C-alpha positions as a Python dict, from the first residue, in 0.01 Angstrom:
ca = {
    (1, 'M'): (0, 0, 0),
    (2, 'A'): (155, 298, 177),
    (3, 'Y'): (177, 309, 555),
    (4, 'K'): (-101, 511, 720),
    (5, 'L'): (-101, 629, 1079),
    (6, 'G'): (-371, 510, 1314),
    (7, 'Q'): (-568, 775, 1506),
    (8, 'K'): (-363, 756, 1830),
    (9, 'K'): (-27, 761, 1649),
    (10, 'K'): (-144, 1049, 1429),
    (11, 'Q'): (-247, 1247, 1737),
    (12, 'L'): (95, 1187, 1891),
    (13, 'V'): (283, 1301, 1578),
    (14, 'V'): (55, 1606, 1544),
    (15, 'A'): (118, 1697, 1909),
    (16, 'I'): (496, 1669, 1860),
    (17, 'H'): (466, 1876, 1541),
    (18, 'V'): (267, 2151, 1716),
    (19, 'I'): (509, 2162, 2010),
    (20, 'A'): (804, 2189, 1769),
    (21, 'V'): (637, 2471, 1575),
    (22, 'A'): (550, 2655, 1898),
    (23, 'S'): (911, 2621, 2017),
    (24, 'W'): (1040, 2748, 1683),
    (25, 'I'): (807, 3049, 1694),
    (26, 'G'): (903, 3118, 2056),
    (27, 'G'): (1273, 3095, 1973),
    (28, 'T'): (1226, 3333, 1682),
    (29, 'L'): (1043, 3583, 1904),
    (30, 'G'): (1324, 3549, 2159),
    (31, 'M'): (1584, 3623, 1890),
    (32, 'I'): (1393, 3934, 1781),
    (33, 'L'): (1360, 4062, 2139),
    (34, 'L'): (1725, 3998, 2221),
    (35, 'A'): (1839, 4155, 1893),
    (36, 'V'): (1646, 4471, 1980),
    (37, 'Y'): (1785, 4460, 2335),
    (38, 'L'): (2138, 4418, 2198),
    (39, 'Q'): (2127, 4775, 2062),
    (40, 'S'): (2059, 4918, 2407),
    (41, 'A'): (2345, 4742, 2588),
    (42, 'A'): (2512, 4956, 2854),
    (43, 'N'): (2856, 4793, 2837),
    (44, 'G'): (3066, 4528, 2664),
    (45, 'E'): (2975, 4260, 2917),
    (46, 'Q'): (2605, 4314, 2854),
    (47, 'L'): (2667, 4292, 2480),
    (48, 'A'): (2852, 3964, 2525),
    (49, 'Y'): (2594, 3792, 2745),
    (50, 'T'): (2302, 3912, 2531),
    (51, 'L'): (2465, 3769, 2221),
    (52, 'S'): (2550, 3453, 2415),
    (53, 'S'): (2179, 3420, 2499),
    (54, 'M'): (2096, 3463, 2130),
    (55, 'E'): (2336, 3182, 2043),
    (56, 'V'): (2173, 2953, 2303),
    (57, 'I'): (1830, 3029, 2156),
    (58, 'D'): (1961, 2970, 1804),
    (59, 'E'): (2108, 2636, 1903),
    (60, 'N'): (1817, 2506, 2112),
    (61, 'L'): (1496, 2684, 2013),
    (62, 'L'): (1559, 2734, 1643),
    (63, 'K'): (1768, 2450, 1502),
    (64, 'Y'): (1619, 2146, 1672),
    (65, 'P'): (1254, 2255, 1665),
    (66, 'A'): (1293, 2354, 1299),
    (67, 'L'): (1431, 2014, 1206),
    (68, 'L'): (1167, 1837, 1417),
    (69, 'T'): (898, 2046, 1247),
    (70, 'L'): (1031, 1946, 906),
    (71, 'L'): (1055, 1578, 999),
    (72, 'T'): (711, 1552, 1160),
    (73, 'G'): (553, 1756, 881),
    (74, 'I'): (692, 1521, 618),
    (75, 'L'): (583, 1215, 817),
    (76, 'L'): (232, 1353, 864),
    (77, 'S'): (208, 1427, 493),
    (78, 'L'): (328, 1084, 389),
    (79, 'W'): (142, 882, 653),
    (80, 'T'): (-198, 1050, 620),
    (81, 'Q'): (-445, 1116, 340),
    (82, 'W'): (-284, 1454, 263),
    (83, 'G'): (25, 1331, 79),
    (84, 'L'): (344, 1532, 30),
    (85, 'V'): (262, 1677, -313),
    (86, 'K'): (-115, 1637, -347),
    (87, 'H'): (-209, 1984, -215),
    (88, 'Y'): (-62, 2326, -279),
    (89, 'W'): (-76, 2425, 88),
    (90, 'I'): (151, 2136, 188),
    (91, 'V'): (403, 2211, -87),
    (92, 'I'): (406, 2580, 16),
    (93, 'K'): (461, 2490, 381),
    (94, 'L'): (738, 2247, 289),
    (95, 'A'): (911, 2507, 73),
    (96, 'L'): (885, 2779, 341),
    (97, 'T'): (1014, 2540, 607),
    (98, 'V'): (1315, 2439, 398),
    (99, 'I'): (1387, 2802, 301),
    (100, 'T'): (1380, 2926, 661),
    (101, 'I'): (1600, 2637, 776),
    (102, 'L'): (1853, 2698, 499),
    (103, 'L'): (1861, 3073, 568),
    (104, 'G'): (1933, 2996, 931),
    (105, 'I'): (2208, 2751, 847),
    (106, 'F'): (2382, 2960, 583),
    (107, 'F'): (2332, 3310, 722),
    (108, 'L'): (2206, 3341, 1079),
    (109, 'D'): (2475, 3114, 1226),
    (110, 'N'): (2751, 3307, 1050),
    (111, 'W'): (2611, 3645, 1149),
    (112, 'T'): (2584, 3561, 1520),
    (113, 'A'): (2935, 3413, 1514),
    (114, 'S'): (3076, 3725, 1346),
    (115, 'L'): (2908, 3947, 1606),
    (116, 'A'): (3059, 3734, 1882),
    (117, 'D'): (3404, 3784, 1727),
    (118, 'L'): (3349, 4160, 1698),
    (119, 'I'): (3238, 4186, 2060),
    (120, 'A'): (3536, 3981, 2176),
    (121, 'D'): (3771, 4214, 1985),
    (122, 'M'): (3611, 4554, 2038),
    (123, 'E'): (3388, 4507, 2345),
    (124, 'F'): (3151, 4804, 2397),
    (125, 'A'): (3299, 4998, 2104),
    (126, 'T'): (3140, 4731, 1885),
    (127, 'L'): (2812, 4926, 1894),
    (128, 'Q'): (2980, 5206, 1697),
    (129, 'S'): (3108, 4969, 1427),
    (130, 'Q'): (2939, 4980, 1087),
    (131, 'T'): (3001, 4605, 1053),
    (132, 'F'): (2816, 4545, 1378),
    (133, 'Q'): (2525, 4766, 1274),
    (134, 'S'): (2480, 4601, 934),
    (135, 'T'): (2514, 4248, 1076),
    (136, 'W'): (2275, 4331, 1361),
    (137, 'L'): (2020, 4467, 1113),
    (138, 'S'): (2059, 4153, 898),
    (139, 'I'): (1988, 3932, 1199),
    (140, 'L'): (1683, 4137, 1292),
    (141, 'I'): (1545, 4135, 937),
    (142, 'M'): (1608, 3761, 904),
    (143, 'A'): (1436, 3687, 1235),
    (144, 'C'): (1135, 3900, 1134),
    (145, 'F'): (1120, 3724, 795),
    (146, 'N'): (1134, 3384, 967),
    (147, 'L'): (856, 3486, 1206),
    (148, 'F'): (644, 3604, 911),
    (149, 'C'): (700, 3267, 734),
    (150, 'L'): (615, 3070, 1048),
    (151, 'L'): (295, 3264, 1110),
    (152, 'L'): (201, 3235, 743),
    (153, 'M'): (246, 2858, 767),
    (154, 'V'): (13, 2848, 1069),
    (155, 'F'): (-256, 3030, 871),
    (156, 'I'): (-200, 2806, 569),
    (157, 'T'): (-245, 2502, 794),
    (158, 'Y'): (-590, 2616, 900),
    (159, 'Y'): (-717, 2766, 573),
    (160, 'K'): (-561, 2511, 335),
    (161, 'P'): (-575, 2744, 32),
    (162, 'F'): (-540, 2668, -340),
    (163, 'G'): (-682, 2315, -337),
    (164, 'R'): (-535, 1999, -483),
    (165, 'I'): (-250, 1985, -731),
    (166, 'K'): (-390, 1857, -1056),
    (167, 'K'): (-204, 1571, -1220),
    (168, 'G'): (-46, 1647, -1556),
    (169, 'K'): (-216, 1503, -1861),
    (170, 'G'): (113, 1407, -2021),
    (171, 'K'): (141, 1388, -2399),
    (172, 'D'): (-168, 1409, -2615),
    (173, 'R'): (-314, 1066, -2660),
    (174, 'K'): (-449, 941, -2993),
}
């Protein structure tokens, strides 16, 4: 028999899950706002501290809440009646969560680090660099995509579309 959460424990895990999701959404909004602000910097110092703020948000309000969201989501799926692969809405949320985490790991981290290097080398002239502009736009597009995925997952949580995943019938039986 699989472990099932009692009501009080389930409420605790749900609360932690919701707080993690809210933090992740807030961090994503912060990244979008700071990315937009980055374009209007008045000097090299302002560029550097704005990007530094983006890196703090990435480290503390994106990475850890994203991983906590993934962990608590999996635990809630496994330890409740929903199951991890019984319903389409859970599989979709799991896939979107993993995709957004992987995009952050493999792209967003590298892009913010490359902007930091550019700013250290070129200071305020960085704003005129084509590399800066394309990397900045990539960060902004990625943050907007992540926000879209997060908001979509919130709606999926409440509407629970597509129903249950039907079990395969296997080979024809004689």
